[in-house]
KOLMIDREN-237150 format. One record per residue (C-alpha): x, y, z; residue in three letters. Coordinates in steps of 0.2 Angstrom, whole numbers, plus 2048, in hexadecimal, padded with zeros to 3 digits. Layout:
// KOLMIDREN-237150
XYZAla ...
// end
This chain:
// KOLMIDREN-237150
7AE820821Met 7AD81081BLys 7BD812811Gly 7C6818820Phe 7C180982BLeu 7C67FC81CGly 7D5805819Thr 7D980582DLeu 7D57F382FIle 7E07ED820Val 7EE7F7825Gly 7ED7F1838Ile 7EB7DF830Gly 7FB7E1825Met 8057E6834Val 7FF7D883FLeu 8037CB830Leu 8137D382DLeu 8177D4840Phe 8117C1842Met 81A7B9832Val 82A7C1831Phe 82E7C6842Tyr 8267BA84FGly 82E7AB856Arg 8217A5861Glu 80F7AC863Phe 8117AF876Asn 8217B7873Glu 81A7C2865Leu 80D7CB870Trp 8197CF87EAsp 81D7E187BPhe 8287E388BSer 8367DB881Ser 8417E6876Arg 8407D9868Tyr 82C7DA867Ala 82D7ED866Met 83A7EE85AAsp 8307E284FAsn 8207EC851Leu 82B7FC84CSer 8307F383DAsn 81F7EC837Ser 8187FC83ALeu 82680682FPhe 8247FA821Leu 8127FA820Val 81180C821Gly 820810814Leu 816804808Val 80580C80AThr 80D81E80APhe 81481B7F8Cys 8058137F2Leu 7F98207F9Ser 80682E7F2Leu 8048277E1Val 7F18267E2Met 7F08377E8Leu 7FB83E7DAThr 7F28347CDAsn 80382D7C7Ala 7FB81C7C5Ala 7F78227B3Asn 80881C7AFIle 80180A7B2Phe 7F480D7A3Leu 80480F797Ala 80B7FE79EVal 7FA7F679CGly 7F87FC78ATyr 8097F6786Thr 8067E578CVal 7F47E4784Lys 7FA7EB773Ala 8097DF773Phe 7FE7CF775Phe 7EF7D576AAla 7F97DA75CArg 8017C875DArg 7F17C175BArg 7E67CC751His 7F27D8748Gly 7EB7EA74FThr 7E67F175ETyr 7E0801761Met 7EC811763Glu 7F2818775Tyr 7E9826774Tyr 7D881E770Asp 7DC81277ETyr 7DF81F78ALeu 7D0828786Lys 7C5818789Gln 7CE814799Lys 7CB82679FArg 7B982479AArg 7B68137A4Asp 7C08197B2Gln 7B98237C1Ser 7C382B7CEAsp 7BF8207DEArg 7D08207E5Thr 7CE8327EDGly 7C882E7FFPro 7D181E800Ile 7E18257FBAla 7E1834807Leu 7DB828816Thr 7EA81D812Ala 7F682D80FPhe 7F2832821Phe 7F1821829Met 80281C822Ser 80982D828Ile 80382883AAla 80A816838Met 81A81D835Ile 81A82A842Ser 81581C84FVal 823811848Ser 82F81F84BLeu 82882385DTyr 82A811862Ile 83B810859Ala 841820863Tyr 839821873Ser 832810877Val 83F804874Ile 84C804881Pro 85F80787BThr 
// end
């Protein structure tokens, strides 16, 4: 429950921040949802944040984040070999990382996945039903 609320608050905060910084001209004009301009910007903000959240949660759910372990090893090995001359092998590094790493992303990734689908759905609903053409 704590993960869901935290993810929800962070997602809503990102939408509002993006909405205010990039799309707002004046603060009082920003919250006037009767105008097409404000609804367009709200729909765009929801879609952008939902799309980024969807991609990140999909990476976490499929455990594709292990590719970043290879990038981390490459960087560490490059700098360690320049300083000390040797560094551990990749398989030893991978075994150590997997031993130190516990799977804490499951509930957060699932919550973010469903929240991103909801954000994209609301964005599309606003874009096609609410905004007058």
